[in-house]
N, C-alpha and C positions, 0 to 999 in steps of 0.2 A: 607389358604395361604400357600405354601410349602416354605421350607428354605433350603439352602444348610447346609454343615456340619458344617460350622462355626456359623451357626445360626444368622449370621449379616445382611444378604442383601437377596433379592428375587434371586432365582434359574430361571434357563430358563423355568421351568414350571409355574412360577410366570408371566414371560414376556409375555408366550404364553396366559395364562389366561387374562392377561392384554389386549391382543391384541383381545382375544375371546370378552371381554366385549365391547371393540370399535366397535368391528364387529357387534355384537347386537345392539348397541347403535346405529348404522348408520341405522338400520331397523326402528328406530323410529321416524326417519326425515318426514316420510310420515304420521306420526299420525294426524298431524295438518290438512293436507289434507282430510283425512278421515273425521274428525269431520264437517270440513266445506262443505264435501259432505253431510253428514247427515244432517246438517242446511239446506241445498239447498233442499233435499228431503222433508224435513218437511214445508219448506215454499212452494212448489209445492203442497203439500197436502192441506195447509191451502187455497190458492189461488182457489185449486180445488172445496174445501167445499164451499167456498164463491160464485163461480160461480154457484154451484148446487142450493144454495139457492136463489140466485138472478134469477134464471130459472123460478121460481114460480111466478114472477111479469110480465112475457113477454107474448106476443100475442101468438095465436094460430100456426100462420105460423112459428115463432121462436122457439115454442117448439118443432114442428116436426123435426126442424133442428137439435137440442139438444135432441133428443131422448136418446142417450146413456146415458147422464147425467142426463135424467129424471128417468132412471131406478135406480138411487141412492136416495133412500128416505131421506127426510128433515132431520130426527132424524139421519139417517147415516151419513150425511154430517156434522152435528154439532158435532157428535162423532168423526169424522176425523179433523174437526178444533181444538176441546179442546185437542184431543191427540197430533195431530202435535206440537200444541203451546206450550204443556208442554214438549215435546222433545226438541223443539228449545230452550227453556228456560234454560233446563237441560245442553244443549251443549254450551250455553253462560256462564253459572255459572261454568263449567269445565275450562274455561279460564280466567275469571276475579275474581272467588270466591267472589259473592257477596250474603250474607244470604237472602236478599229480592228475588232474582230471584229464589233460591232454594225454600223459602216458597210459592210463587206463583205457580211454577210448581208442588209441593207438591199438593196444594189446587185444581189445575186443575185435576191431576192424581185421587185424592180422588171424584171430580165431576164426572169424566168419569166412573170411578169403580162403583159408585151408580147408574149412568145411565145405565152402560153395565147390572148389577144385575137386575134392575127393568126391563129392555126390556127382559132379559133372563127369569125372573119369567113369565112375559106377556106370551112370546113364549111358556113357559112350559105349562101354561094354556090353549092356544089353542090346544097344543098336547094333553092333559088330557081330553079335551072336557068339561072344564069348563066354555070356552066362544063359542058362537055359531060360527061356522065355516062351512060357505057355499060357499065361493069362494073369491077369491083375492079381489072383490070390495067391500065385507063388511068388511074387516078388518080395523081395528082402523089405523088412521095414526101413531099412537105411536108404532104399532107392526112392528118389524123387525125379518129377519130370525135368528132363534136362534144360527146359526154358527156365524153370525156377533157380536151378543151380546156376546156370548163366546169370539171373537176377541178382543172386546173392554174390557173385563174383564181380560182377558191375557195382554194385552196392559198397561192399568192401573197398575195392578199389577207389570209388569216389570218396568215402571217408578218410582213406589214408592220404589223398591228394587233395583234401578239402580245401586247405588254405594255400597250396602250391600253385604259383603263377609262372606262366611262361613269359618269355622275353617280350612279347607283343602285348602282354597285360592280360591275356586269356586264362581262364581258369579251367584245366581239363575235367575237374570234378562236374562243371555245369553240363559238359557236354556228356559225360557219363551218366548224370541225373537225365537228362533228356532221352540218352539210350534207354535208360531203365522204363521211363514212361512208355517209350514206344514199345519196348520189349512187351510189357503189361498190357499195351493195347490190343496185341494180337489175339489172346484169348477173350479178351471184352468183345471184340468185333465178331468172333466165334460163337460166342453166347449170344450177342445181339442178333446176328443173322443166322443162328443155328446151323453154324459150319463147323462139323466135327473135326476136319482137318486143321482147323486153328486151335481147337481146344485140346486134342490129344499130341498131334504134331508126329505120328509115327511112334508113339509110345503107349504103352498099356495103360498107363495112369492118365486121366485128365487134369489138365491144369485146374484147379476150382476157382469158381468165380471171385470167392472170398480172397483167395491168394492173389488172382489178377488185381483186385481192387487195393489190397495192402500194399502191392508192390507200387501201384499207381500213387497211393497216398505217401509212402516212402520217397519216390522220386520227387514229389512237389515239395517234401519237407526237407530234402537235401537242398533243392534251390531257396526255399524260403530261409533256411538256416543262415545264408550268407546273401542278404538282399543287396549289398552293396558291391557285390560282383558283377563283372562286367555285363552278362546277359540279363541278369535279375535287375541290374540297375535302368537298364533301358524300360522296364515295364514300371519299375517304382518311382521314376521320375514324374514330376509335374510338366515337363517338357511336352511339347506337342507329339513327338513320336512315342513316348509312354503313354500319352492319354489316347492316342489312335489305337495303339495296339491293345490298351485295355477295353476300349469300346469295340473294336472290330472283331478281335478274335473270339470271344464268346458268341457274337452274333452269328459269325461266318461258320464256325463249328455247329452251332445249333441249327441254323437252317440247313446245312448241308446234310448234318445227320437226319434231320427231320424229313426232308425230301427223300432222301436215300431209302428210309425205313417205309415213307409212303409208296415209293416205287417197289419196293420189295413186296409189300403187302398187296399191292395192285397185280403184281406178277403171281404171287401165290394163288390169288383168287380168279386168276385168268382173265383180269381187266386189261392187261397190257401185254402184249405180244413181246417174247424175249428179245426179238431181233431188233426191237423198238427201245430196249432199256438203255443200251448204251447212248444212243443220240439224244433220247429224251434227258437223260442224267447230265450230259454234257450242255445242253441248251439250259436247263434249269440251273446248273451250278453257274454257267457264265452269267446267265441273268442276277444270280443271287450275288454273285462276286461285283458285277458291274453296279447293281443297284447299292450295295453297302459302301463299295469304295467311292462312288459318285457322291453318295451323301455324305460321307466322310470329308471328301476334298471340298464340298461346300462349306461344311462346318468350319474346315481348317482355315479357308478362305474368309470366312467371317472372323474368327479369331485372329487371323493374320491382320486384317484391316484394323480391328479394335486395338490389337498390340502395336500396329504401327501408329494409330493416333495418339495412344498413351506414350510410345516413345518419343513421338514428335513433341506433347506435353512436358514429357520429362526432359527431353532436351532443351525446350525453351526455358523450362524452370531451372535446370542446371546451368545454363548460360546465364540466366540472371543472377543465381547464387555466385556463379564463378566471377562475373563483374564487380557484385557487390564485395566477395572476399578478396578480389585483387585491387580494388582500388582504396580499401580502407587500411589506415597504417596501425590499426589496431590487430594483434596477433589472433587469430582464429586457429582451432585445431580440435580433432576428434580423436579419441582414444577407445579402443576396444576394451572387452572386460578383462584382458591379460594385461592392460596397460601400454600395449604398442601403438605408436602412431599410425592412424590409418588416414588422416587428411591432415593438411597444414597449408595456409594459405601464404602468399610471397612474404607478407610480414613476420610471420612466425618463422620461416626459412630463413630470412634475412637475420633476425634476432640470434638463431641457434647457428648461424654461418655455416648451413649446410644446403647441399641440393636436395631436390625430392627424393632422387634415387638413395642417397646418403641417409635420410631421415624416414622413410617410409619402413613400418614394421619395426621400428627400433624402440628399445626401452628406455625409460628415463635415464637410467644410468649410461646410456650409450650416448644419450643426447647432451646431458649437462656435465660441466666440469667438475663439480664438487658432488661427491657421492651422497654426502649427508642432505644436500639439498635436493637431490633426485629421490631419496628416500621420503622426505618430507612431502614432496609432489606426490608421488605414489600413495601416501598414506591419506591424503588430501581425496585422491581420486577413488580410493576405495571406500572411504567414510562417505563421499557424495553417493556412490552409487549403491551401498548398503542402506543409507537413509531414503533413498529415493526422492529426496529435496534438495533444491538449489542452494548452493552457497556462495558468500563473496569471502574471499581471502585476499590477504595482502603478503605477497611473496618478494624475497630478495634473493637474486640469482647472480651467480657469477657467469657471464658469457664474454664471448669472444671480444666484445666491445667495451667490456668493463663490468662493473657491478650496476646491475639495473634492478629497480623495485618495480613491480606490477601489482595493479589490482586487478584480480581475476574472478569473474563470475563463472562458475561452473555448475552445470546442470546435468541431470542423468539422461542419458540417450535410450528412449523405450522403444522396443521393437513392435511389430505389428500385435504380438499376443501379449503386450503389456509388460513382457519382461525387461530387465535392464541389460542392454546390449554394450553399453560402455558409458562414456561421459564426454560432454561436449564443452568446450571452454573458450571464452574471449577476455583477452587482457588488455589492459591500458597501461601504458608507461608512465607511471607517476614519480619518476626519478627526481625530476626537477622540482615537482611540488614537495617531495620529502626533503630534499636538500633545503628548499626553502623553509620547511618547517623546522627541519634542524638548527638552521641558522637562526630562525626566530627564537627556538628555545634556547640556544646559547646566549643570544642577545638577552633573554629575559633573564636567565641565570646570571649574566654579568649585572644585569639593573638590578637583581635581588643582592647581590653581593656589594654594589654599589650603595644600594639604599641601607644596607645592614652596617656598612662601614660608615656612612655618614650618619646614620642614627646613632652608632657608638660614639662618634664624635660629639654629636649633639647632647649626647648624654653626658659624656666627659664635660664638655662646656657648661652643660645645665649643672653638674656636680661643683664645677670650680666655681659659677655664678653664685651657687647657693653656699659654697663655703666662703666665697668673699663677703655675699651677704650677711652669714653668721658671724665673720669677723667684724663687720662694721657694726652689727648689733652689739657684740660684745664690747667693742671699742666705746660705742655710746653709752652703753650701760655703764663700762667703767668710769667714763667722764661724768656720768651723772652719778654715779656712787661717790668718785673720788672728789669732784669740784663741787657739784650741786648739794651733795649730802654734806661735805664740810661747811659751805656756805650757808646751807639752811641751819645747820647745828650753830655756827657763830652768830648767824641773825637771831635765834632763839635764845641764846645766851645774852646777846645785847638787850634784847627786848625784856628778858627777865629783870636786868639793871634798870631798864626805862620804867618798868611798872612799879619799880619801889619808889621813884620819885615824882611820880604822878601825884596829883592831888586828889584827895579822897572825895572827889565829887563824882556824883552818879552818874554824869554823863561821861567821864573817863573811865568809870568802872564797865560801862557798857562797852565802850570800844576797846578797853583790854581784853573783854571776854571774847569779841568778835575777831580781834587779831589773833588771840590764841586759837580760835577754831579754823581760822584761816591757815595759820601755821601748820596745824595738824593735817589740814586737808592737802595742803601743798605738799607736806612730806609723805602723805599716803599716797598722792597720785604720783610724786617722783618714785617711789618704792614699786609701784604697780607697772609703771611704764619701766622701771629697770629690769622688774620680774618677766614682763613679756618679751622685752628684748633680748634678755639672756637670764633664765633662771638660775639663779646661785645654788639651789637646791639640786638641780640636774646636775651641777658639776662637781658640789660636795658631796651630796648623799645618792646620787644615782636616778635611774628611771622611776622606780616605784615610788619614791618620796616626791618626786617632781609630779607625778600624776594624782597622789594624794592630795599635795598642796594646791594643784590646779583645780581639784575638785571642790575641796574647801571653800577656795575664794569664789568658785562659781556659785556654790550655796549661799555665801555671805552676800554675795552682790544680787542674785536673782532670787533667792529663796527656793530655787528648784532642789527637790530631794535627790541627792548624789550618792551611789553606791558603786564601790569597786571591788573587783574580785581580780587579785593579784597574786601571782605565784610566791610561795613560801621562800625558796631560794632568790640569792641575788640574780638580776638580769644582766648578763654580760653579753651585748652583742656587737659592741663597737661603738665609737663615739659617734660616728656620722649616722648610724641607724638609730640612736638613741635621739639625735636631734631630730631626725626626721619622724620618727615615732610621735616625738613630743609635739611637732610642729602639726602633725597630721591630726593628733587629738585635739589641738586648739582649734583648728578649722573646724572640725567635726561639732565641738561644744558651741562655737561661734553660730553655726547654723542652728543648733538647737536653741539657742539664745534668741537670735534674731526671727526664725521661720516657724519653729516646732509648736510653741504655745503648749510646751510639756510640763507636767508636774513632776515628773521622775526621770531619771537617767542612769542606765548601768553601763559600765565600764567594765570589760573583762581583757585581761591581758594573759595570753597563754604561750609557753614556748616550749619546745621540744627540740631534739637533738638537730633538726634540719630547718625548722620554720620557727617564726614568732608571728602570733596572730593578735590584732587588736581589734576590739569589737564594742560599738556604742550601739545601745538600743533605748529608745524613749517611747513615751506612751502620747506623744503629740499628734497633729493632724495628719503627719504623714507627707511623702515627697511626691508630687504630682508626677505622672509619667512623662509628660512633656520636659519636665524640668530635669528628671533624671536622665533622659536621654540626650539633653541638649549640651553640645559641647562647648557651647559658648557661656555656661555657668562656671564662673572661675574658681569657686570654693570645690566642687566635685571634680572639675579638670584638673585643679591642681593636686587633689587627692590621686587620681589615675596616675598624673605624671610623675610624681614623687614614688609611688609603688612600681611603677613599671622601669623606673632608673634602678632601683633594686632588684629587678626580675620578679617582682611580686604582682598580685592581682587586687581590684576591689570588687566586693561583692555588695550591690545595694539591692535592698528588698522594702518595699513599702506597701502597705495597704491603707487607703484612705480611710482616715479617722481612727487608725488602730496604731499609729506610730511607724516609725521607721527602724530599719537595721542595717547597719553598714559595718562591713567585716573586711579587714584589711590583711593579706597573708604575705609576708616576706621571707625568702628563704636566705638562711643565715650563710652568707659566704665567707669562706677562708680569708678574702682578700680585705674583707670588712672587720675581722676579727680585731681586738683591741689591741693584741701584740704587734700587729702589722698596721694599725691605722696610723 
């Protein structure tokens, strides 16, 4: 194979050579048909021989009808059956490759050779006068004309040497088959021109017309059985020589035979003088040969010109494709159905680190460094060829320059008949892009970790601030209880002493009543503020009592009907979570008081092994959608922040005019258990 100056890829001559290979390979598509035809001819000869043998058992009236078949002797019919059967088995063996069939065929050929030699010796003994020779009726049934015996010997030898080849690439069996056809042509010409010497050949028995035809068919079948052998391949190819032979041979033989018969007929009827037959035949045959070959030469010139133009177009197209494939930095390659590399542009060879001689007709395992990657490439190629559809693949391969990632577009390569011949691929090196993507993903991962860490710190800070705020509330509540409460109690006691010394005047009685009411209101307000800052009930009696107290206070203050559904057992979720649940309930009830315009509120507290859930449901006007999704709404945002801190979630549902449903679910974490708080 030629190569261009860089020695890396096939030149346009290589492409034309590959096209020639495909061109000649297309001519082999008819080989199987020729073998099938040879098997059909063999089977026809076998059936003919069987019919000849069966005619011996028929009555006289049927024997007269089959007189043509009776001209073939039983021994000749048996030889036809044995030879045709051996040829049939040889044809089958070429398709299925079974040693048993070949051995049976060889055995039959040997039997035919022995029989042919025996009958030939028998005929020679008649010819030499060693056996009595008075007429056809006195000849033994085992005797057949020597020409037929020689035909059996030639056929048996051809069968034994059917697949044997000489050093020069020639097959002797083909020449023996041509000899068999030429031998059968002698009696055929005798019957055609009524020449008895060609029919009897100095033997009492004639060579029957049917026997001569059968030998001609067997010779042709011997050639058809191996259409890829040297001589038959010339006829079978689509090349100009094969086309000329297929066109010229039948025409030439037909015209020569037709004019020969015409001259013979004219000489028989006295229209042509015998002395003029040979010159006339020479002139006519010369004119026929000149006319046929001149026309064939003209046709070949026309085909040659057309092929030259096509070759020029192909060369221009190939040069353009070569320029494109050589100038691109993307690897371009073509593989056949066996997965072997049959084309690779310089970029492909550069990536593989090989020359064209090192890469051509190599499998993936021979081209790539890692066997698993080569198997993956082959698997992708087979899938594309099987589906007949293009695919885009991403492949990471270990190459001499390092690990490279390709984005490869693979498409099936269709032949002229529409069958898949292989796969075509164009790859793009995306290693840098993949590295950038990997770095981006790594940075995103680091950013996510940083965000998680910062979120954890913010949660801890929020928890700390919440703890500080609760402690401040507790301190303020304690101050209100200890100082303000004691002061109010002392003031109330002093006022009681003052009330006793006031004159019994109606004006002072009214002031006494207002002072007592103001004192009660001040005490109630102080207790309410103290409870809101730090409910003593929560610290003393737990979450359930604190929720009940809060609902009672809401009912007394607003008149809203409040209903609580609380678990029977004590709620023990840790001090921090109790405070968070209490504060979230405060916020939800505060929203109901300010915005819901509700007449009834249901509070449900549910707890299991893993979660605690607080649900508040009212029959008010509902929460507008824009307010539910508004993160600037401090009340709802505070609920979400508190729930998120404990790893929980808030579910808010509302239908305008049909109330609102707010559910908070918090996981009970071990680190928040009371024993560890």
